[in-house]
VOZAMAR-868862 format. One line per 4 residues: their letters; for each residue x, y, z of C-alpha. Coordinates in nm, 3 decimals, m for minus. Example, Ala and Ser with C-alpha at 12.3 -4.5 7.8 and 13.67 -1.06 7.14 Angstrom:
as) 1.230,m0.450,0.780 ~ 1.367,m0.106,0.714;
//
This chain:
mkat) m0.539,2.245,m1.335 ~ m0.306,2.072,m1.561 ~ m0.289,1.696,m1.514 ~ m0.017,1.478,m1.667;
rlai) 0.003,1.116,m1.642 ~ 0.340,1.001,m1.589 ~ 0.538,0.684,m1.723 ~ 0.287,0.471,m1.487;
pdvi) m0.020,0.624,m1.587 ~ m0.195,0.597,m1.277 ~ 0.048,0.863,m1.106 ~ m0.075,1.201,m1.211;
llep) 0.150,1.527,m1.179 ~ m0.083,1.807,m1.116 ~ 0.012,2.179,m1.174 ~ m0.238,2.431,m1.059;
kvfg) m0.292,2.758,m1.218 ~ m0.097,3.029,m1.007 ~ m0.201,3.404,m1.024 ~ 0.103,3.614,m0.910;
derg) 0.199,3.976,m0.928 ~ 0.450,4.187,m0.724 ~ 0.207,4.105,m0.375 ~ 0.273,3.742,m0.395;
fffe) 0.062,3.468,m0.552 ~ m0.277,3.274,m0.519 ~ m0.375,2.943,m0.621 ~ m0.624,2.653,m0.531;
sfnq) m0.398,2.399,m0.384 ~ m0.697,2.139,m0.401 ~ m1.020,2.146,m0.587 ~ m1.232,1.811,m0.552;
rqfe) m1.436,1.846,m0.851 ~ m1.104,1.932,m1.080 ~ m0.912,1.638,m0.887 ~ m1.162,1.361,m0.961;
eavg) m1.178,1.475,m1.318 ~ m0.804,1.442,m1.322 ~ m0.808,1.107,m1.191 ~ m1.139,0.968,m1.327;
rpvq) m1.302,0.862,m1.030 ~ m1.430,0.938,m0.696 ~ m1.163,0.988,m0.407 ~ m1.218,1.067,m0.054;
fvqd) m0.944,1.183,0.163 ~ m0.967,1.105,0.548 ~ m0.650,1.234,0.675 ~ m0.390,1.535,0.612;
nhsl) m0.015,1.514,0.714 ~ 0.239,1.758,0.715 ~ 0.628,1.687,0.773 ~ 0.963,1.906,0.797;
ssqg) 1.291,1.733,0.714 ~ 1.646,1.843,0.663 ~ 1.860,1.839,0.338 ~ 1.969,1.471,0.267;
vlrg) 1.683,1.294,0.458 ~ 1.523,1.011,0.255 ~ 1.186,0.887,0.369 ~ 1.041,0.559,0.217;
lhyq) 0.958,0.345,0.053 ~ 0.638,0.339,0.252 ~ 0.295,0.174,0.185 ~ 0.017,m0.053,0.395;
vkqp) m0.090,m0.376,0.294 ~ m0.417,m0.353,0.433 ~ m0.581,m0.019,0.429 ~ m0.389,0.100,0.141;
qgkl) m0.343,0.479,0.129 ~ m0.376,0.698,m0.185 ~ m0.169,1.000,m0.144 ~ m0.203,1.348,m0.291;
vrvv) 0.162,1.501,m0.198 ~ 0.293,1.875,m0.233 ~ 0.592,2.076,m0.104 ~ 0.473,2.384,0.055;
qgev) 0.868,2.526,0.152 ~ 1.188,2.375,m0.022 ~ 1.225,2.077,m0.299 ~ 1.203,1.715,m0.281;
fdva) 1.244,1.414,m0.538 ~ 0.927,1.248,m0.501 ~ 0.900,0.842,m0.581 ~ 0.626,0.599,m0.637;
vdir) 0.676,0.246,m0.709 ~ 0.400,0.023,m0.819 ~ 0.347,m0.264,m0.588 ~ 0.021,m0.416,m0.732;
qhsp) 0.110,m0.756,m0.823 ~ m0.098,m0.771,m1.138 ~ m0.027,m0.450,m1.263 ~ 0.170,m0.406,m1.609;
tfgk) 0.396,m0.167,m1.421 ~ 0.451,m0.386,m1.125 ~ 0.816,m0.304,m0.980 ~ 0.851,0.024,m1.197;
wvga) 0.888,0.352,m1.042 ~ 0.841,0.720,m1.138 ~ 0.976,1.022,m0.996 ~ 0.893,1.398,m1.003;
llsg) 1.044,1.720,m0.860 ~ 0.815,1.898,m0.606 ~ 0.897,2.231,m0.456 ~ 0.720,2.557,m0.299;
dnkr) 0.821,2.702,m0.596 ~ 0.667,2.484,m0.878 ~ 0.374,2.430,m0.661 ~ 0.310,2.081,m0.837;
llwv) 0.115,1.826,m0.674 ~ 0.146,1.434,m0.727 ~ m0.132,1.187,m0.695 ~ 0.027,0.846,m0.543;
pegf) m0.279,0.615,m0.582 ~ m0.322,0.327,m0.359 ~ m0.120,m0.012,m0.445 ~ 0.218,0.214,m0.444;
ahgf) 0.507,0.250,m0.218 ~ 0.609,0.585,m0.183 ~ 0.925,0.801,m0.077 ~ 1.085,1.130,m0.109;
lvls) 1.460,1.298,m0.113 ~ 1.485,1.638,0.046 ~ 1.732,1.825,m0.181 ~ 1.677,2.189,m0.031;
etae) 1.825,2.293,0.312 ~ 1.468,2.205,0.449 ~ 1.133,2.088,0.318 ~ 0.784,2.088,0.427;
flyk) 0.593,1.830,0.267 ~ 0.204,1.793,0.293 ~ 0.006,1.503,0.187 ~ m0.374,1.397,0.196;
ttdy) m0.441,1.033,0.245 ~ m0.738,0.823,0.138 ~ m0.723,0.601,0.435 ~ m0.604,0.628,0.794;
yapq) m0.251,0.551,0.925 ~ m0.244,0.202,1.042 ~ 0.090,0.100,1.169 ~ 0.014,m0.262,1.208;
ferc) m0.017,m0.294,0.821 ~ 0.274,m0.047,0.727 ~ 0.553,m0.199,0.505 ~ 0.879,m0.052,0.415;
iawd) 1.091,m0.148,0.090 ~ 1.462,m0.045,0.087 ~ 1.512,0.286,m0.059 ~ 1.834,0.146,m0.232;
dsdl) 1.679,m0.181,m0.366 ~ 1.914,m0.290,m0.675 ~ 1.599,m0.445,m0.841 ~ 1.424,m0.117,m0.851;
sisw) 1.736,0.091,m0.944 ~ 1.578,0.433,m0.850 ~ 1.781,0.717,m0.961 ~ 1.776,0.931,m0.640;
plig) 1.938,1.265,m0.709 ~ 2.197,1.198,m0.412 ~ 2.483,1.399,m0.286 ~ 2.646,1.148,m0.033;
qpli) 2.480,0.925,0.202 ~ 2.099,0.985,0.262 ~ 1.979,1.043,0.623 ~ 1.723,0.768,0.707;
snkd) 1.541,0.632,0.999 ~ 1.605,0.319,1.176 ~ 1.288,0.191,1.053 ~ 1.348,0.288,0.700;
aqgl) 1.729,0.128,0.737 ~ 1.534,m0.188,0.785 ~ 1.328,m0.205,0.463 ~ 1.318,m0.496,0.304;
dfks) 1.423,m0.569,m0.064 ~ 1.177,m0.560,m0.328 ~ 1.162,m0.908,m0.390 ~ 1.085,m1.017,m0.054;
aevl) 0.854,m0.756,0.016 ~ 0.482,m0.804,0.087 ~ 0.277,m0.668,m0.231 ~ m0.086,m0.606,m0.296;
t) m0.261,m0.867,m0.492;
//
């Protein structure tokens, strides 16, 4: 598995070795030992999630202020633009973001560690999105930053207005959001 640290070095793009021929393909989508070598520390996952979204759906930017979740994300069908925003107040990259294209075709995974807000935009007709988390979903600790916050200036590859949930429409601007200390 190839591991590439992005502009925010704690966020890692993982590219598995894919073996394919006229019959199809095979790859290890997760290997605990290789993953921990790539991130440089032990990581325990406790929950797997699976979502299906239509083109133009934008989910995020989500995080939990207590029980923060690290997320290992990938797309099994379709394509998304995936974003991680550093919300660790004492980090040198606080308030910065990175993005990556994830798709069923490129089979990439993105490691979004604890201390990041996360979101994605569906670029294909539909997309099935899988993610492993390092802590359980805790709605009482969930927070949302506005996807279109002007201070973050995320370069979403939008065509028209995104489809967002009512909850995401109420996301706070970055300056007002509760962050991790």
